[in-house]
MARVEX-16745 format. One record per residue: x, y, z of N, C-alpha, C in turn; residue number from 1; residue in one letter. Coordinates in nm, 3 decimals, padded with zeros to 5 digits. Example, Ala and Ser with C-alpha at 12.3 -4.5 7.8 and 13.67 -1.06 7.14 Angstrom:
MARVEX-16745
nxx->01.319	nyy->-00.569	nzz->00.780	caxx->01.230	cayy->-00.450	cazz->00.780	cxx->01.320	cyy->-00.330	czz->00.780	i->1	aa->a
nxx->01.285	nyy->-00.225	nzz->00.708	caxx->01.367	cayy->-00.106	cazz->00.714	cxx->01.290	cyy->00.003	czz->00.787	i->2	aa->s
//
This chain:
MARVEX-16745
nxx->04.947	nyy->06.332	nzz->-04.048	caxx->04.979	cayy->06.448	cazz->-03.925	cxx->04.994	cyy->06.370	czz->-03.792	i->1	aa->m
nxx->05.113	nyy->06.361	nzz->-03.780	caxx->05.157	cayy->06.319	cazz->-03.645	cxx->05.132	cyy->06.395	czz->-03.519	i->2	aa->k
nxx->05.066	nyy->06.334	nzz->-03.428	caxx->05.037	cayy->06.412	cazz->-03.296	cxx->05.089	cyy->06.323	czz->-03.173	i->3	aa->i
nxx->05.150	nyy->06.374	nzz->-03.103	caxx->05.191	cayy->06.274	cazz->-02.985	cxx->05.077	cyy->06.314	czz->-02.846	i->4	aa->s
nxx->05.038	nyy->06.234	nzz->-02.776	caxx->04.942	cayy->06.260	cazz->-02.705	cxx->05.037	cyy->06.199	czz->-02.551	i->5	aa->k
nxx->05.004	nyy->06.247	nzz->-02.441	caxx->05.078	cayy->06.233	cazz->-02.327	cxx->04.982	cyy->06.269	czz->-02.218	i->6	aa->i
nxx->04.978	nyy->06.160	nzz->-02.120	caxx->04.862	cayy->06.139	cazz->-02.025	cxx->04.928	cyy->06.205	czz->-01.883	i->7	aa->h
nxx->04.880	nyy->06.258	nzz->-01.812	caxx->04.940	cayy->06.285	cazz->-01.662	cxx->04.787	cyy->06.308	czz->-01.546	i->8	aa->y
nxx->04.831	nyy->06.235	nzz->-01.435	caxx->04.753	cayy->06.271	cazz->-01.345	cxx->04.777	cyy->06.392	czz->-01.258	i->9	aa->k
nxx->04.685	nyy->06.497	nzz->-01.238	caxx->04.739	cayy->06.560	cazz->-01.131	cxx->04.726	cyy->06.549	czz->-01.010	i->10	aa->l
nxx->04.839	nyy->06.632	nzz->-00.920	caxx->04.820	cayy->06.632	cazz->-00.754	cxx->04.893	cyy->06.466	czz->-00.720	i->11	aa->w
nxx->04.898	nyy->06.390	nzz->-00.767	caxx->04.949	cayy->06.251	cazz->-00.736	cxx->04.885	cyy->06.229	czz->-00.616	i->12	aa->n
nxx->04.738	nyy->06.223	nzz->-00.580	caxx->04.677	cayy->06.172	cazz->-00.483	cxx->04.695	cyy->06.267	czz->-00.344	i->13	aa->g
nxx->04.757	nyy->06.414	nzz->-00.389	caxx->04.740	cayy->06.476	cazz->-00.256	cxx->04.654	cyy->06.612	czz->-00.316	i->14	aa->n
nxx->04.546	nyy->06.596	nzz->-00.390	caxx->04.479	cayy->06.731	cazz->-00.413	cxx->04.459	cyy->06.790	czz->-00.287	i->15	aa->a
nxx->04.433	nyy->06.938	nzz->-00.303	caxx->04.437	cayy->07.018	cazz->-00.115	cxx->04.271	cyy->07.014	czz->-00.116	i->16	aa->p
nxx->04.208	nyy->06.943	nzz->-00.199	caxx->04.079	cayy->06.924	cazz->-00.130	cxx->03.998	cyy->06.828	czz->-00.209	i->17	aa->s
nxx->03.907	nyy->06.760	nzz->-00.159	caxx->03.835	cayy->06.658	cazz->-00.202	cxx->03.665	cyy->06.686	czz->-00.260	i->18	aa->e
nxx->03.612	nyy->06.635	nzz->-00.320	caxx->03.476	cayy->06.673	cazz->-00.384	cxx->03.371	cyy->06.597	czz->-00.324	i->19	aa->n
nxx->03.434	nyy->06.507	nzz->-00.266	caxx->03.314	cayy->06.388	cazz->-00.203	cxx->03.266	cyy->06.295	czz->-00.289	i->20	aa->g
nxx->03.307	nyy->06.284	nzz->-00.396	caxx->03.262	cayy->06.174	cazz->-00.479	cxx->03.360	cyy->06.058	czz->-00.484	i->21	aa->l
nxx->03.298	nyy->05.944	nzz->-00.480	caxx->03.319	cayy->05.790	cazz->-00.511	cxx->03.284	cyy->05.704	czz->-00.576	i->22	aa->t
nxx->03.361	nyy->05.609	nzz->-00.606	caxx->03.330	cayy->05.510	cazz->-00.684	cxx->03.384	cyy->05.536	czz->-00.854	i->23	aa->g
nxx->03.364	nyy->05.471	nzz->-00.927	caxx->03.396	cayy->05.467	cazz->-01.034	cxx->03.346	cyy->05.567	czz->-01.153	i->24	aa->e
nxx->03.425	nyy->05.658	nzz->-01.216	caxx->03.381	cayy->05.723	cazz->-01.303	cxx->03.310	cyy->05.660	czz->-01.432	i->25	aa->e
nxx->03.185	nyy->05.736	nzz->-01.466	caxx->03.102	cayy->05.687	cazz->-01.561	cxx->03.131	cyy->05.735	czz->-01.696	i->26	aa->v
nxx->03.165	nyy->05.651	nzz->-01.802	caxx->03.172	cayy->05.714	cazz->-01.961	cxx->03.086	cyy->05.658	czz->-02.010	i->27	aa->y
nxx->03.004	nyy->05.737	nzz->-02.084	caxx->02.917	cayy->05.726	cazz->-02.194	cxx->02.954	cyy->05.791	czz->-02.306	i->28	aa->d
nxx->03.001	nyy->05.762	nzz->-02.428	caxx->02.987	cayy->05.832	cazz->-02.545	cxx->02.891	cyy->05.894	czz->-02.600	i->29	aa->p
nxx->02.782	nyy->05.840	nzz->-02.584	caxx->02.653	cayy->05.846	cazz->-02.626	cxx->02.578	cyy->05.943	czz->-02.567	i->30	aa->l
nxx->02.615	nyy->05.991	nzz->-02.460	caxx->02.548	cayy->06.088	cazz->-02.376	cxx->02.631	cyy->06.224	czz->-02.383	i->31	aa->s
nxx->02.533	nyy->06.365	nzz->-02.376	caxx->02.579	cayy->06.487	cazz->-02.385	cxx->02.708	cyy->06.483	czz->-02.302	i->32	aa->p
nxx->02.702	nyy->06.456	nzz->-02.142	caxx->02.801	cayy->06.450	cazz->-02.055	cxx->02.848	cyy->06.284	czz->-02.060	i->33	aa->l
nxx->02.962	nyy->06.310	nzz->-02.123	caxx->03.019	cayy->06.184	cazz->-02.157	cxx->03.095	cyy->06.103	czz->-02.080	i->34	aa->e
nxx->03.139	nyy->06.191	nzz->-01.948	caxx->03.226	cayy->06.141	cazz->-01.847	cxx->03.149	cyy->06.205	czz->-01.732	i->35	aa->i
nxx->03.095	nyy->06.136	nzz->-01.606	caxx->03.055	cayy->06.177	cazz->-01.491	cxx->03.117	cyy->06.101	czz->-01.396	i->36	aa->t
nxx->03.122	nyy->06.199	nzz->-01.283	caxx->03.120	cayy->06.131	cazz->-01.128	cxx->03.286	cyy->06.150	czz->-01.114	i->37	aa->n
nxx->03.312	nyy->06.272	nzz->-01.193	caxx->03.475	cayy->06.274	cazz->-01.187	cxx->03.549	cyy->06.341	czz->-01.075	i->38	aa->v
nxx->03.654	nyy->06.282	nzz->-01.006	caxx->03.692	cayy->06.284	cazz->-00.878	cxx->03.836	cyy->06.291	czz->-00.887	i->39	aa->h
nxx->03.925	nyy->06.268	nzz->-00.980	caxx->04.079	cayy->06.261	cazz->-00.999	cxx->04.077	cyy->06.346	czz->-01.141	i->40	aa->t
nxx->04.178	nyy->06.436	nzz->-01.103	caxx->04.182	cayy->06.558	cazz->-01.209	cxx->04.306	cyy->06.459	czz->-01.336	i->41	aa->a
nxx->04.280	nyy->06.492	nzz->-01.424	caxx->04.403	cayy->06.464	cazz->-01.525	cxx->04.413	cyy->06.543	czz->-01.637	i->42	aa->e
nxx->04.544	nyy->06.537	nzz->-01.684	caxx->04.524	cayy->06.621	cazz->-01.809	cxx->04.601	cyy->06.520	czz->-01.942	i->43	aa->i
nxx->04.577	nyy->06.580	nzz->-02.066	caxx->04.595	cayy->06.484	cazz->-02.180	cxx->04.648	cyy->06.592	czz->-02.250	i->44	aa->y
nxx->04.777	nyy->06.608	nzz->-02.283	caxx->04.893	cayy->06.674	cazz->-02.371	cxx->04.857	cyy->06.635	czz->-02.491	i->45	aa->v
nxx->04.826	nyy->06.700	nzz->-02.588	caxx->04.846	cayy->06.707	cazz->-02.716	cxx->04.934	cyy->06.750	czz->-02.794	i->46	aa->y
nxx->05.020	nyy->06.711	nzz->-02.851	caxx->05.142	cayy->06.789	cazz->-02.953	cxx->05.159	cyy->06.783	czz->-03.078	i->47	aa->l
nxx->05.147	nyy->06.896	nzz->-03.124	caxx->05.162	cayy->06.888	cazz->-03.288	cxx->05.316	cyy->06.852	czz->-03.327	i->48	aa->p
nxx->05.299	nyy->06.824	nzz->-03.457	caxx->05.422	cayy->06.799	cazz->-03.522	cxx->05.529	cyy->06.881	czz->-03.490	i->49	aa->a
nxx->05.673	nyy->06.862	nzz->-03.517	caxx->05.755	cayy->06.941	cazz->-03.469	cxx->05.790	cyy->07.046	czz->-03.596	i->50	aa->s
nxx->05.729	nyy->06.991	nzz->-03.721	caxx->05.768	cayy->07.082	cazz->-03.851	cxx->05.669	cyy->07.191	czz->-03.847	i->51	aa->d
nxx->05.557	nyy->07.188	nzz->-03.761	caxx->05.464	cayy->07.305	cazz->-03.736	cxx->05.433	cyy->07.339	czz->-03.617	i->52	aa->i
nxx->05.509	nyy->07.322	nzz->-03.515	caxx->05.484	cayy->07.349	cazz->-03.402	cxx->05.532	cyy->07.488	czz->-03.386	i->53	aa->n
nxx->05.408	nyy->07.581	nzz->-03.332	caxx->05.448	cayy->07.726	cazz->-03.303	cxx->05.466	cyy->07.740	czz->-03.162	i->54	aa->t
nxx->05.497	nyy->07.660	nzz->-03.060	caxx->05.539	cayy->07.657	cazz->-02.926	cxx->05.395	cyy->07.699	czz->-02.852	i->55	aa->r
nxx->05.320	nyy->07.742	nzz->-02.911	caxx->05.209	cayy->07.779	cazz->-02.828	cxx->05.107	cyy->07.661	czz->-02.785	i->56	aa->k
nxx->05.038	nyy->07.725	nzz->-02.657	caxx->04.972	cayy->07.593	cazz->-02.597	cxx->04.807	cyy->07.644	czz->-02.552	i->57	aa->a
nxx->04.722	nyy->07.563	nzz->-02.537	caxx->04.606	cayy->07.635	cazz->-02.492	cxx->04.546	cyy->07.501	czz->-02.401	i->58	aa->v
nxx->04.502	nyy->07.526	nzz->-02.288	caxx->04.453	cayy->07.454	cazz->-02.174	cxx->04.289	cyy->07.446	czz->-02.212	i->59	aa->v
nxx->04.238	nyy->07.328	nzz->-02.251	caxx->04.104	cayy->07.314	cazz->-02.271	cxx->04.020	cyy->07.272	czz->-02.153	i->60	aa->i
nxx->03.894	nyy->07.335	nzz->-02.108	caxx->03.839	cayy->07.302	cazz->-02.028	cxx->03.709	cyy->07.259	czz->-02.077	i->61	aa->c
nxx->03.637	nyy->07.117	nzz->-02.114	caxx->03.536	cayy->07.083	cazz->-02.161	cxx->03.387	cyy->07.152	czz->-02.074	i->62	aa->p
nxx->03.310	nyy->07.142	nzz->-02.108	caxx->03.172	cayy->07.185	cazz->-02.069	cxx->03.122	cyy->07.048	czz->-02.019	i->63	aa->g
nxx->03.012	nyy->07.107	nzz->-01.965	caxx->02.914	cayy->06.992	cazz->-01.899	cxx->02.819	cyy->07.027	czz->-01.775	i->64	aa->g
nxx->02.799	nyy->07.153	nzz->-01.745	caxx->02.711	cayy->07.203	cazz->-01.643	cxx->02.794	cyy->07.182	czz->-01.518	i->65	aa->a
nxx->02.902	nyy->07.151	nzz->-01.486	caxx->02.971	cayy->07.111	cazz->-01.361	cxx->02.891	cyy->06.988	czz->-01.298	i->66	aa->y
nxx->02.820	nyy->06.931	nzz->-01.401	caxx->02.765	cayy->06.799	cazz->-01.347	cxx->02.881	cyy->06.644	czz->-01.440	i->67	aa->a
nxx->02.926	nyy->06.696	nzz->-01.531	caxx->03.005	cayy->06.591	cazz->-01.618	cxx->03.115	cyy->06.662	czz->-01.706	i->68	aa->g
nxx->03.141	nyy->06.608	nzz->-01.800	caxx->03.225	cayy->06.653	cazz->-01.858	cxx->03.200	cyy->06.580	czz->-02.025	i->69	aa->l
nxx->03.187	nyy->06.705	nzz->-02.148	caxx->03.185	cayy->06.672	cazz->-02.291	cxx->03.288	cyy->06.647	czz->-02.313	i->70	aa->a
nxx->03.379	nyy->06.577	nzz->-02.279	caxx->03.540	cayy->06.543	cazz->-02.308	cxx->03.604	cyy->06.524	czz->-02.414	i->71	aa->i
nxx->03.499	nyy->06.452	nzz->-02.554	caxx->03.504	cayy->06.446	cazz->-02.653	cxx->03.529	cyy->06.534	czz->-02.763	i->72	aa->n
nxx->03.420	nyy->06.614	nzz->-02.783	caxx->03.419	cayy->06.721	cazz->-02.853	cxx->03.456	cyy->06.838	czz->-02.821	i->73	aa->s
nxx->03.447	nyy->06.837	nzz->-02.687	caxx->03.500	cayy->06.977	cazz->-02.630	cxx->03.642	cyy->06.963	czz->-02.567	i->74	aa->q
nxx->03.691	nyy->06.851	nzz->-02.566	caxx->03.840	cayy->06.842	cazz->-02.551	cxx->03.939	cyy->06.770	czz->-02.646	i->75	aa->g
nxx->03.910	nyy->06.650	nzz->-02.645	caxx->03.998	cayy->06.567	cazz->-02.735	cxx->04.003	cyy->06.616	czz->-02.896	i->76	aa->y
nxx->03.878	nyy->06.640	nzz->-02.948	caxx->03.840	cayy->06.675	cazz->-03.074	cxx->03.929	cyy->06.819	czz->-03.102	i->77	aa->d
nxx->03.887	nyy->06.899	nzz->-03.033	caxx->03.952	cayy->07.021	cazz->-03.015	cxx->04.075	cyy->07.048	czz->-02.990	i->78	aa->f
nxx->04.151	nyy->06.948	nzz->-02.903	caxx->04.291	cayy->06.951	cazz->-02.908	cxx->04.352	cyy->06.899	czz->-03.012	i->79	aa->a
nxx->04.311	nyy->06.811	nzz->-03.096	caxx->04.355	cayy->06.757	cazz->-03.264	cxx->04.366	cyy->06.870	czz->-03.325	i->80	aa->e
nxx->04.232	nyy->06.951	nzz->-03.331	caxx->04.206	cayy->07.027	cazz->-03.414	cxx->04.315	cyy->07.162	czz->-03.393	i->81	aa->w
nxx->04.358	nyy->07.212	nzz->-03.293	caxx->04.452	cayy->07.293	cazz->-03.234	cxx->04.587	cyy->07.249	czz->-03.319	i->82	aa->l
nxx->04.616	nyy->07.102	nzz->-03.282	caxx->04.750	cayy->07.042	cazz->-03.328	cxx->04.772	cyy->07.058	czz->-03.481	i->83	aa->c
nxx->04.650	nyy->07.044	nzz->-03.546	caxx->04.659	cayy->07.068	cazz->-03.694	cxx->04.709	cyy->07.228	czz->-03.731	i->84	aa->s
nxx->04.730	nyy->07.319	nzz->-03.628	caxx->04.758	cayy->07.455	cazz->-03.648	cxx->04.881	cyy->07.479	czz->-03.576	i->85	aa->l
nxx->04.950	nyy->07.353	nzz->-03.564	caxx->05.067	cayy->07.393	cazz->-03.473	cxx->05.078	cyy->07.420	czz->-03.357	i->86	aa->g
nxx->04.962	nyy->07.426	nzz->-03.293	caxx->04.933	cayy->07.459	cazz->-03.100	cxx->04.907	cyy->07.319	czz->-03.062	i->87	aa->i
nxx->04.961	nyy->07.300	nzz->-02.939	caxx->04.956	cayy->07.235	cazz->-02.835	cxx->04.792	cyy->07.245	czz->-02.748	i->88	aa->a
nxx->04.773	nyy->07.127	nzz->-02.746	caxx->04.607	cayy->07.134	cazz->-02.697	cxx->04.616	cyy->07.053	czz->-02.562	i->89	aa->g
nxx->04.586	nyy->07.097	nzz->-02.454	caxx->04.599	cayy->07.053	cazz->-02.324	cxx->04.445	cyy->07.039	czz->-02.243	i->90	aa->i
nxx->04.409	nyy->06.895	nzz->-02.267	caxx->04.267	cayy->06.863	cazz->-02.233	cxx->04.260	cyy->06.840	czz->-02.074	i->91	aa->v
nxx->04.181	nyy->06.934	nzz->-02.002	caxx->04.172	cayy->06.920	cazz->-01.862	cxx->04.046	cyy->06.829	czz->-01.817	i->92	aa->l
nxx->04.100	nyy->06.744	nzz->-01.749	caxx->03.964	cayy->06.659	cazz->-01.708	cxx->03.947	cyy->06.686	czz->-01.561	i->93	aa->k
nxx->03.880	nyy->06.826	nzz->-01.544	caxx->03.880	cayy->06.844	cazz->-01.381	cxx->03.797	cyy->06.795	czz->-01.327	i->94	aa->y
nxx->03.793	nyy->06.807	nzz->-01.213	caxx->03.735	cayy->06.747	cazz->-01.101	cxx->03.586	cyy->06.817	czz->-01.090	i->95	aa->r
nxx->03.485	nyy->06.738	nzz->-01.065	caxx->03.351	cayy->06.809	cazz->-01.058	cxx->03.352	cyy->06.886	czz->-00.902	i->96	aa->l
nxx->03.247	nyy->07.014	nzz->-00.922	caxx->03.273	cayy->07.064	cazz->-00.776	cxx->03.217	cyy->06.997	czz->-00.676	i->97	aa->p
nxx->03.100	nyy->06.942	nzz->-00.718	caxx->02.994	cayy->06.863	cazz->-00.619	cxx->02.979	cyy->06.973	czz->-00.452	i->98	aa->n
nxx->02.958	nyy->07.051	nzz->-00.501	caxx->02.920	cayy->07.169	cazz->-00.386	cxx->03.058	cyy->07.258	czz->-00.355	i->99	aa->q
nxx->03.159	nyy->07.209	nzz->-00.404	caxx->03.285	cayy->07.278	cazz->-00.360	cxx->03.341	cyy->07.357	czz->-00.489	i->100	aa->n
nxx->03.293	nyy->07.517	nzz->-00.522	caxx->03.340	cayy->07.563	cazz->-00.650	cxx->03.489	cyy->07.558	czz->-00.663	i->101	aa->k
nxx->03.582	nyy->07.577	nzz->-00.532	caxx->03.695	cayy->07.604	cazz->-00.566	cxx->03.788	cyy->07.462	czz->-00.627	i->102	aa->n
nxx->03.706	nyy->07.356	nzz->-00.642	caxx->03.806	cayy->07.230	cazz->-00.683	cxx->03.823	cyy->07.236	czz->-00.824	i->103	aa->i
nxx->03.764	nyy->07.282	nzz->-00.905	caxx->03.806	cayy->07.298	cazz->-01.076	cxx->03.890	cyy->07.408	czz->-01.071	i->104	aa->p
nxx->03.877	nyy->07.499	nzz->-01.007	caxx->03.956	cayy->07.643	cazz->-01.017	cxx->04.108	cyy->07.600	czz->-00.952	i->105	aa->l
nxx->04.117	nyy->07.506	nzz->-00.866	caxx->04.231	cayy->07.461	cazz->-00.806	cxx->04.340	cyy->07.365	czz->-00.926	i->106	aa->d
nxx->04.254	nyy->07.280	nzz->-01.002	caxx->04.293	cayy->07.194	cazz->-01.082	cxx->04.331	cyy->07.280	czz->-01.197	i->107	aa->d
nxx->04.272	nyy->07.359	nzz->-01.258	caxx->04.303	cayy->07.451	cazz->-01.344	cxx->04.455	cyy->07.524	czz->-01.309	i->108	aa->l
nxx->04.459	nyy->07.579	nzz->-01.202	caxx->04.568	cayy->07.637	cazz->-01.136	cxx->04.702	cyy->07.548	czz->-01.143	i->109	aa->k
nxx->04.686	nyy->07.410	nzz->-01.102	caxx->04.781	cayy->07.317	cazz->-01.098	cxx->04.794	cyy->07.271	czz->-01.237	i->110	aa->e
nxx->04.723	nyy->07.288	nzz->-01.359	caxx->04.774	cayy->07.268	cazz->-01.471	cxx->04.853	cyy->07.357	czz->-01.530	i->111	aa->t
nxx->04.848	nyy->07.460	nzz->-01.509	caxx->04.914	cayy->07.565	cazz->-01.557	cxx->05.055	cyy->07.578	czz->-01.472	i->112	aa->f
nxx->05.075	nyy->07.556	nzz->-01.362	caxx->05.159	cayy->07.527	cazz->-01.297	cxx->05.256	cyy->07.425	czz->-01.319	i->113	aa->e
nxx->05.189	nyy->07.306	nzz->-01.350	caxx->05.273	cayy->07.175	cazz->-01.433	cxx->05.326	cyy->07.241	czz->-01.559	i->114	aa->y
nxx->05.249	nyy->07.276	nzz->-01.638	caxx->05.286	cayy->07.313	cazz->-01.788	cxx->05.433	cyy->07.448	czz->-01.791	i->115	aa->l
nxx->05.426	nyy->07.484	nzz->-01.699	caxx->05.518	cayy->07.629	cazz->-01.647	cxx->05.649	cyy->07.560	czz->-01.627	i->116	aa->h
nxx->05.646	nyy->07.458	nzz->-01.568	caxx->05.776	cayy->07.361	cazz->-01.499	cxx->05.766	cyy->07.279	czz->-01.614	i->117	aa->q
nxx->05.720	nyy->07.223	nzz->-01.724	caxx->05.771	cayy->07.129	cazz->-01.809	cxx->05.732	cyy->07.183	czz->-01.947	i->118	aa->n
nxx->05.737	nyy->07.330	nzz->-01.970	caxx->05.721	cayy->07.367	cazz->-02.126	cxx->05.843	cyy->07.318	czz->-02.179	i->119	aa->a
nxx->05.946	nyy->07.345	nzz->-02.142	caxx->06.068	cayy->07.245	cazz->-02.216	cxx->06.052	cyy->07.123	czz->-02.266	i->120	aa->a
nxx->06.015	nyy->07.038	nzz->-02.170	caxx->05.965	cayy->06.919	cazz->-02.200	cxx->05.893	cyy->06.912	czz->-02.339	i->121	aa->k
nxx->05.797	nyy->06.995	nzz->-02.334	caxx->05.691	cayy->06.962	cazz->-02.435	cxx->05.700	cyy->07.045	czz->-02.532	i->122	aa->f
nxx->05.811	nyy->07.122	nzz->-02.518	caxx->05.836	cayy->07.241	cazz->-02.632	cxx->05.728	cyy->07.357	czz->-02.680	i->123	aa->n
nxx->05.679	nyy->07.406	nzz->-02.546	caxx->05.614	cayy->07.488	cazz->-02.551	cxx->05.660	cyy->07.619	czz->-02.484	i->124	aa->i
nxx->05.631	nyy->07.762	nzz->-02.520	caxx->05.674	cayy->07.839	cazz->-02.454	cxx->05.588	cyy->07.854	czz->-02.339	i->125	aa->d
nxx->05.669	nyy->07.895	nzz->-02.223	caxx->05.588	cayy->07.894	cazz->-02.086	cxx->05.503	cyy->08.038	czz->-02.104	i->126	aa->k
nxx->05.532	nyy->08.133	nzz->-02.190	caxx->05.488	cayy->08.271	cazz->-02.207	cxx->05.363	cyy->08.270	czz->-02.304	i->127	aa->n
nxx->05.345	nyy->08.173	nzz->-02.354	caxx->05.248	cayy->08.152	cazz->-02.450	cxx->05.128	cyy->08.058	czz->-02.428	i->128	aa->d
nxx->05.126	nyy->08.043	nzz->-02.282	caxx->04.996	cayy->07.927	cazz->-02.287	cxx->04.892	cyy->08.010	czz->-02.224	i->129	aa->i
nxx->04.769	nyy->07.956	nzz->-02.309	caxx->04.644	cayy->08.051	cazz->-02.326	cxx->04.527	cyy->07.931	czz->-02.239	i->130	aa->g
nxx->04.389	nyy->07.981	nzz->-02.220	caxx->04.312	cayy->07.880	cazz->-02.130	cxx->04.183	cyy->07.911	czz->-02.242	i->131	aa->v
nxx->04.117	nyy->07.808	nzz->-02.234	caxx->04.001	cayy->07.814	cazz->-02.349	cxx->03.888	cyy->07.722	czz->-02.282	i->132	aa->c
nxx->03.784	nyy->07.760	nzz->-02.298	caxx->03.644	cayy->07.644	cazz->-02.218	cxx->03.524	cyy->07.672	czz->-02.298	i->133	aa->g
nxx->03.442	nyy->07.590	nzz->-02.302	caxx->03.299	cayy->07.551	cazz->-02.338	cxx->03.203	cyy->07.554	czz->-02.250	i->134	aa->f
nxx->03.117	nyy->07.633	nzz->-02.236	caxx->03.000	cayy->07.624	cazz->-02.128	cxx->03.046	cyy->07.603	czz->-01.999	i->135	aa->s
nxx->03.042	nyy->07.543	nzz->-01.914	caxx->03.083	cayy->07.556	cazz->-01.783	cxx->03.211	cyy->07.543	czz->-01.753	i->136	aa->a
nxx->03.312	nyy->07.493	nzz->-01.878	caxx->03.439	cayy->07.504	cazz->-01.873	cxx->03.461	cyy->07.650	czz->-01.924	i->137	aa->g
nxx->03.374	nyy->07.717	nzz->-01.997	caxx->03.425	cayy->07.863	cazz->-02.055	cxx->03.386	cyy->07.951	czz->-01.934	i->138	aa->g
nxx->03.285	nyy->07.919	nzz->-01.802	caxx->03.297	cayy->07.986	cazz->-01.718	cxx->03.424	cyy->07.997	czz->-01.635	i->139	aa->h
nxx->03.466	nyy->07.834	nzz->-01.610	caxx->03.561	cayy->07.828	cazz->-01.550	cxx->03.730	cyy->07.890	czz->-01.595	i->140	aa->l
nxx->03.733	nyy->07.945	nzz->-01.725	caxx->03.831	cayy->07.953	cazz->-01.799	cxx->03.817	cyy->08.112	czz->-01.739	i->141	aa->a
nxx->03.706	nyy->08.156	nzz->-01.761	caxx->03.682	cayy->08.296	cazz->-01.737	cxx->03.720	cyy->08.347	czz->-01.606	i->142	aa->a
nxx->03.676	nyy->08.269	nzz->-01.483	caxx->03.705	cayy->08.245	cazz->-01.334	cxx->03.871	cyy->08.279	czz->-01.338	i->143	aa->l
nxx->03.947	nyy->08.190	nzz->-01.401	caxx->04.058	cayy->08.171	cazz->-01.402	cxx->04.146	cyy->08.307	czz->-01.458	i->144	aa->f
nxx->04.104	nyy->08.360	nzz->-01.545	caxx->04.189	cayy->08.452	cazz->-01.609	cxx->04.128	cyy->08.555	czz->-01.570	i->145	aa->a
nxx->04.040	nyy->08.610	nzz->-01.500	caxx->03.975	cayy->08.726	cazz->-01.451	cxx->03.980	cyy->08.734	czz->-01.289	i->146	aa->n
nxx->03.987	nyy->08.650	nzz->-01.218	caxx->03.978	cayy->08.660	cazz->-01.086	cxx->04.115	cyy->08.698	czz->-01.020	i->147	aa->s
nxx->04.121	nyy->08.735	nzz->-00.903	caxx->04.232	cayy->08.765	cazz->-00.836	cxx->04.293	cyy->08.653	czz->-00.748	i->148	aa->k
nxx->04.293	nyy->08.533	nzz->-00.800	caxx->04.364	cayy->08.438	cazz->-00.714	cxx->04.486	cyy->08.456	czz->-00.671	i->149	aa->i
nxx->04.494	nyy->08.407	nzz->-00.537	caxx->04.612	cayy->08.403	cazz->-00.475	cxx->04.703	cyy->08.323	czz->-00.545	i->150	aa->e
nxx->04.816	nyy->08.358	nzz->-00.597	caxx->04.892	cayy->08.298	cazz->-00.669	cxx->05.032	cyy->08.299	czz->-00.605	i->151	aa->q
nxx->05.114	nyy->08.165	nzz->-00.633	caxx->05.257	cayy->08.181	cazz->-00.579	cxx->05.314	cyy->08.227	czz->-00.708	i->152	aa->k
nxx->05.286	nyy->08.249	nzz->-00.813	caxx->05.379	cayy->08.285	cazz->-00.922	cxx->05.269	cyy->08.352	czz->-01.034	i->153	aa->h
nxx->05.336	nyy->08.462	nzz->-01.103	caxx->05.244	cayy->08.516	cazz->-01.168	cxx->05.220	cyy->08.432	czz->-01.304	i->154	aa->s
nxx->05.293	nyy->08.360	nzz->-01.343	caxx->05.260	cayy->08.284	cazz->-01.455	cxx->05.149	cyy->08.241	czz->-01.442	i->155	aa->y
nxx->05.064	nyy->08.229	nzz->-01.331	caxx->04.954	cayy->08.156	cazz->-01.346	cxx->04.865	cyy->08.213	czz->-01.434	i->156	aa->l
nxx->04.874	nyy->08.314	nzz->-01.493	caxx->04.776	cayy->08.401	cazz->-01.550	cxx->04.784	cyy->08.384	czz->-01.680	i->157	aa->h
nxx->04.668	nyy->08.355	nzz->-01.750	caxx->04.724	cayy->08.284	cazz->-01.889	cxx->04.727	cyy->08.421	czz->-01.980	i->158	aa->p
nxx->04.804	nyy->08.367	nzz->-02.108	caxx->04.854	cayy->08.455	cazz->-02.216	cxx->04.743	cyy->08.516	czz->-02.295	i->159	aa->a
nxx->04.615	nyy->08.433	nzz->-02.296	caxx->04.514	cayy->08.477	cazz->-02.369	cxx->04.407	cyy->08.352	czz->-02.339	i->160	aa->f
nxx->04.259	nyy->08.395	nzz->-02.383	caxx->04.174	cayy->08.345	cazz->-02.326	cxx->04.075	cyy->08.330	czz->-02.457	i->161	aa->n
nxx->04.030	nyy->08.225	nzz->-02.459	caxx->03.927	cayy->08.139	cazz->-02.573	cxx->03.800	cyy->08.111	czz->-02.493	i->162	aa->l
nxx->03.691	nyy->08.166	nzz->-02.512	caxx->03.565	cayy->08.143	cazz->-02.404	cxx->03.448	cyy->08.109	czz->-02.508	i->163	aa->l
nxx->03.386	nyy->07.981	nzz->-02.494	caxx->03.306	cayy->07.932	cazz->-02.604	cxx->03.188	cyy->07.937	czz->-02.498	i->164	aa->f
nxx->03.058	nyy->08.018	nzz->-02.522	caxx->02.931	cayy->08.042	cazz->-02.476	cxx->02.956	cyy->07.995	czz->-02.300	i->165	aa->y
nxx->03.051	nyy->08.076	nzz->-02.227	caxx->03.081	cayy->08.043	cazz->-02.094	cxx->02.945	cyy->08.097	czz->-01.990	i->166	aa->p
//
């Protein structure tokens, strides 16, 4: 199975708020919180092979109690599984809130904005992008899907939600 992977940093250094975390991110693949000290939001776009592409996409928010991210099993692995079904998986490495609850939500909104603007480039249907999350990521996905966030554009509402133990 051929999967294309694309990495993109959100905000280009101009995030609307900062979480106050500094220093290097800590990556420990043996820890339940595989990555901690996250202060730079990034997305990892996993695209399925063109012959099975359904043009659907799912933004994946890994869990981690808002203290870190379980980004392998609840992010990259899940994105690869979605690709096997012909669905693009977009893993959001969101910034940790560190007492500012709006930071992860801002990152998720920006991800939807980016995907809507680049849907043709990724061969996804901009009207068929959903959100999914595990644990704290499920909480984040539910907040995004159900809150009355001031939005510049109506497409910032997901087409569907997948919530795993939010």
